[in-house]
N, C-alpha and C positions, 0 to 999 in steps of 0.2 A: 331464406336466412342464413346469417353470414356464420362462416364456421369456426368457432374456438378453437384456435391454436397450443397445443402440448407442445410446452419446452421445458426443457432443464438448464439451470443455471450451477455449472460448479465454480463456487464460490471458496476458494482457499487461502487463508491466511498462516500466517507463520506461527500459529498456535493450535489452530483449530480448521475443518473445512465441513462445509455442508453441499448437499445435492438438493437442489429447489425446485419445485415443478411449478411453473407460471402456466396459467391456462389467461389467454388473452382474447376477449370479444371484439375487439375493435375498440371498447373504449375504456374497460376496466381491466386489470391486471389482477386475477387473484393466486395468491404463493403458497405453495404446501410444502415442508420440509420432508424429505424423503429420508434422507440418510446423513449423521453426522457423524463426524470422525474426528480423534486426536493429528495432532501433527508435530510433530518436535525435531528439532534438529540431532543428531547422535555424533559425540566426540568420540574418533579412535584415532591415537597417538598424537597428540595436539590438533588435529584437524576439525573441522565440523562439516558435516554431508547432511545432505537432506534422503531420507529413506523413499525413492522416486518406486520402486517397485511396490512398495506398501501403498503409496497415494493411488498409483495406477487402479490398485487390487480396489481402493475405497472409491474410483470413480465408476468401478463395475459395480460395485455393490449399490451405487445409487441407479445406476441404469435397470439392475435387477428388481429393485423397490420399485420403480416406475411400472415394470411389465407384472409384476404382484399385486401391485394396486389395481390391476385392471384398466387403465386410463384410456385405453385405445391407442391410438397410433400417435408417435412419438414423431413432430415434424422437425425440430433442431436442437442443438445443444450447445453450449457455449463455457469458457473457460476462464476466469481470473484469478489469477495469485498477485501475491508480493513480486516487487518489482527485484530487478538487477539480478538474481540468480541463473543458472541454467545449467544445461547438460550436453556433454559433447559425446557426436555419434563418428562412429568408426565409417570405413566407406561400405559396408555391408549394413549401415543402418542398426548397429547395434551399440547401445551406452558404451563410451570408450572412458572407464573408470565411474565411481559413484560421484553424483554431482556435488559441488560443496555448496555448503552455507555461509552468507554474507557475514555471518556473527565473526569470520575468522580476521577480518580486517583489522589491521593496524596502521601507525601514522608512518612506517616504515615504508609501506607499499607506495604510499601518497609522495615520500620524497623520491624514492626512486624514478616517479615517473617527472616530478618537476625538476629531476635534476637535469632530464633531457629537453623537457619541454614545460616552460615556464606557467603558472596557475593562471596568469590572464592570459595567455595564448590560449590554455585550454578552454578555458570558459568563454573566449570569443567565438571558439569553434563552438562549443556544444552547449552553451546556457546553463551546465549543469553545476553547482555547488561543487567547487574542487577539494573542500574540506571533509567530504563523506569517505571514512576509509573505505567503505565496503560497495564503492561503486564499482560497475563490471568491469571498464578499464583498469582499476589497479588491481582487481583481481586476476584477471587474464595477464597482465605483465607481470605479477609475481611469478607466475606458474611460466611463464617465457625465461625469466632469471635463475628459476632453477631446474630450468631443463625438464620440465613435466613431460613424461612419457604420454602421459594420457593427450596432452593439445599436439603433440608432436604426431601423433596418429590421428588426429582429428581431422574428418571430413564434413562436418558441420556443427556449428554451434546453435542452439534451439533455447530460447529462454525459456522457463518453467513451464507458463502454460503453452505455449507451440510446442515444447519438448513431450506433454501429455496428449495433447491433441493429436501430436506426429502417432504415439504408441495407439490410439482409437483409429485412426484412420489412415496411415501410413503417406499421410501429404504434410510435406514441409513447408514452412516459410515463417517470416517474422510479422506481427502485426504492429503497427505503427505506434501504438501509446506503449508496449511495454517496450519498444526499441528507445524510443526517448528518455527511459529510464539508465542508460547504461552508462551516459558520458561518453558513446561512442558514435553518437547521430548527431548530425547535423543542422540544425535549423535553416539556415541560411541556403543549402542548397538540396535542402530535403532530401539528404541519403546518408549511406554510412559516411563517417569522419575518416574517408581513405588515407588523409593526409597523415592522422594521427598513428592511424594504423600502420601507415608504411615507415613513421616515423621510430615507433616503438619496434617495426619488425615483425608485428602480429602476423598469423597467416590470415592473409586478406581472401583466401578462397573459402574458408569455413562462414561466413556471413552469407545469406539467404536473403532474397529479395523482400522487401519491404512492402507489406500491403496494408490498405487504408483499414480502419475499423469497421465490420460490418460486411467482410469478403467471406463469401462463402467458400470455406475451403476443404472439398471433399463431402464424403460420408464415413459413416460408421464400416469397419473391416467386417469383409462377409464371415470371417473367422468369429468375429465379437458379437456378432448379430447369432450367430447360431448358437453359439456359447449361451447367449443370456436370454436368448428367444425375443428379440428386440430387433422392429425393422430399421432397415437402413437411414437413417435421419442424417439429414445436412448436418455440418459443423460449421457452425459460424465465428470468426474470429471476431470476436465482441471486442470491448473497448478493456482488453486482455490483460492491462494494470488493473488493479482491484480499485485504484484511486480513481483511473477513468472512469469506469462505469460507476461508482459512487456520484461523482460530479455530475455527468451525466443525469441522475435521478434526483438533484437536487430540484424542488419545486420553487425556487427562489424566483423574487422579481425585481426590480431596479438595482440598485446599486451593494450588492453583497459580496462579503467575504465566503468562499467555502471552506469547511475542516471535514475532514475524513477521520473519523478518531478510532482508532484501534492500538495494534503493538506500537504504530509509528501515529502520530497524529501528522496532516498534511495541512497545510492552512496556505489557502491561495486564491488568484481570481480567473477569471478565461479572459483571454483576449485572441486578437486575430494574426498578432506576430509576435517573437520572442522580445524579453527584455535581456539585451546583450550589455549593457551599459555599466561604466565602473560602480554607479551606485547600486544596482541589482546585484553585481558580484560581492560588494562590501557588505549589504545586508544578506548575502547567502541564500539568495533565493536560485531555485533550479525553474528551468521552463520544460515543462512534460505536457506533452500532449493531449489533446481533446477527442473523442470520438467525431466532432466532426470537421478532426484536420485543422483544428487550431490549438493553442498552446495554455499551459495552466501555470504561469510566475507562482511558482510555491516554495514554502518552508516546508524542509522536513525537519519535525521535533519528535525526539523520542517521545512516544506516549506512553500508554499502559503496559509498554515493556517493564517498566524500573517496578510495578506493582507486581506483574505477571512475577517478575525473578524474586522479589520478595517473598511472594506467595509460595513458592518452589520451597525457599529454604525454611519457612514456616511449616512447611508442611513435612518436610524431612526432620523436622526438629517435633513432630508430633502433633503440630496445632493445624489440625483438619478444616481450614476454615473456608466457608462458600464466598463467593464475591460479594454478595447481599451481605454478609458478617463480616466482613472486611470496611464497606462501606459503613455499617452501622457503629463499628470501631472508629473508625474518623471523625464521624457527626460527634461522637462524646470528646474527642480531643480538643483542647482549646485552640484557635484559630490564629492562624499568622504568627506560631511563635519562630519559623523556621523556615528559608528559602533557600534551594538547590538551583543551581545553573542545569537544568537536565541536558543541556546541550555540552556541557563538559566533556572530554574523552572517556574518562571512567566508567559513565553510564552507557554506554556505546556496548560493552563488554558483558557476556554474562557472571555470574558467581560473585557470592559475596556482597551483594545489592544492600542489604540494610545497613551492613559497614561501612560500604561508600560513602551513604547516606550521611551515616552518623560523623564520617572523617570531613566531609565536605562542612558539615555545620561546624564541629571543632576547629578547623584551619581558618575559619571566616567567624569564629567568636560568637557563634549562635549556638541557642538552646540545642543540646544535644537528643534527638527523638529517639525514646527506648521501646514505647510501646509499641504495638502493632498497628493502635489508632492512630499515636503521634506520627509514627512512620510513615503510612499510607497518608493521611492528612497533608503533612509534607510535600509527599511527591505530586499530589493532587493537584493543592494549589500552588504549584512552583510549574506545571503544566498551564494551569488555566494560564498564569502570568505568561507564559514563552505564549501563549494565544493573543494575549494583548500586542506583545514584542512584534509579533509576525503581521499582524493587522497593519499597526502601525508602518510598519516598512513598507507594505504595499502601499498603502496611502502615500508615499513617497514617492515610491516608483511612477505609480499611476498618476497620481498629479491630484485627486480629488478625494472627498472622505468617503467613506464606507460606512454605511448606516447599519447595517445589520452581519449578524455571520450563521450563515447555515451549517448547521452541524450534522452528519449523517455515520452511519456504522456503527457497530457495536457497541460504542463507547458511551453512546447515547441511553444505554442502560442506566447507566451511573447519573441517577437525578442529582446527587450532592455536587459531581463535577460540573455540570451543567448550568446549574446557581452558580457557581465558582466561575465558570467562564463568562457568563453576565455580568459580573460582578466586578471580576478582573478587567474585563474588555470595556467595560461603561458603556455598553449599547446591547441593544436585545439580542437575543441569542434564540434561534427557530431551530428546532430538533425533529429530525425524521427526513425519509425513512430509516427504521434500524436497519434493515437487510439493503442498504441503499448497494450496495456492490452487487447483489445479486437483482436487485429490482432494473439496474442499468443494464447489467447484462442480458435479463430478459428480454428487455422492451427494443434495445439494439438487435437482438433476436427477430425479433417482431418486425423492425425495420427492413432488417433483410430478407426478409421473408414478403416484402412489398405491403406490410399492413399499417405501416406509419409512414410519412412522408419527410418526416426530418425530426430535429432536435424539440424545435417547439411543440410542434404534436408530441412527442414523447415525452414531455413535461406535463404538457396536458394530460395526458393519460396518468400519469404519477401523482397529480392534484387529484384526479378523478378517483384513486386508487388508494388513498392515503388520508391519514390525519396527521397534522405535525402540531408541534406546542411551542410555547412562545414563553420564553423567561427575562422577565426584565430585571435591570442593575438596581442594586441594591448597595448600601455600605461603602460607599465610595472613598471615604478616608482613610480607612485601614490598608484598602488595598490599596493608594496612591503610596503611603509609605513603602509596602511590598513591592512594589512594583521598582520605585527607588532604588531600593536593596540589590533586586536582581540588576538592573542596570550597572550597577558599580561592580560586582562579579562578571559582567561580560566587557568591560574595557579591558 
């Protein structure tokens, strides 16, 4: 009889994290949530930071929950997180300062880099949208310009999932998919972009070797095993960028675009080679990595972050609204009164989000949303319209029609947004699995353990393990008018 594998996916987003047990019998994956926790950046004297010691302690709580659940021996664990952010280690392997959050990025960071290397050259080297203020490249060069002490003393740079894995195992490395988010990876040479690193005088010695997704990188440290009462399970460097793991778990067939829906929404397609041409650059597409070693030309779209920020404001004002209550209020609001360009720079930064929405609508001569429902509906509808723009951009660079859009991630719990996405895109939308990044994480572990032969078999396991839902488009006329309005804002 085939042994059931016990695996843990640590799936961390920019607002919360989960430890999810996956039990794989060779055909189907059963998933059980072991532990869930909040994750918020912290502002100190104008700088945004991640609380890495807290996150590390929460991963240990997930391991402890596994042991207390009496599930037997743990075979493996993997970590996926949001992209671009990192920690610096000194020569003793300790944190050199508190890891910063990408929320700090501003246009001046881009300008400082493009004064030395043109945006066209940067895109040709990295295939990453040069207009994203949060890219690791811009973060690092800002610290270089400021003479940051932590950067000067750093011995290694580890991206967030690799950093957390290092503290659990003592083994340092950089996984492929997370490396591709940095704007410091060259998809042509398949290595760090040493040319850009040299031209900006960044410390080249801090970058560790890049490893393929599915690499087994060490085991739980003995001290951790002793503290928690768990066995020394292997650490698998899965598709460590959460979007890469989500896309791996998409059960789609034929010509489809994927959308990983969460704090950010990432809309793209899978390819064997990157798209580095003028058209891809003009459409704002980034070429990030897939777990099979290929690429995901995709558009980074400000997603549910806008409503998340509004909810924080409403909570401070005494409105303790659940997500379902916000969606319910949005359903009651009149449709398609106002549209915002969620890609406008002001929506990337935290704080005052509801007023930013109102201000955008005032400036563009639209009805100004005032209530919770009007504000949330404006944000949801605008996000759905951005999905359509991204899909049409993908069709241009791909040179063919995209028939369906497959959406995964926590955002698919918003059924109103699912229908809006189908209406706006004018094509069927398939949703599921909801825990796409955790499922892709777990099944990549199973692949590393020799239980799955490749991506096709991995997706067969997804189809055997979850049910998906299809949303058909409707109300085309109203959405056409709203889309034309959005496109005028983007010119």
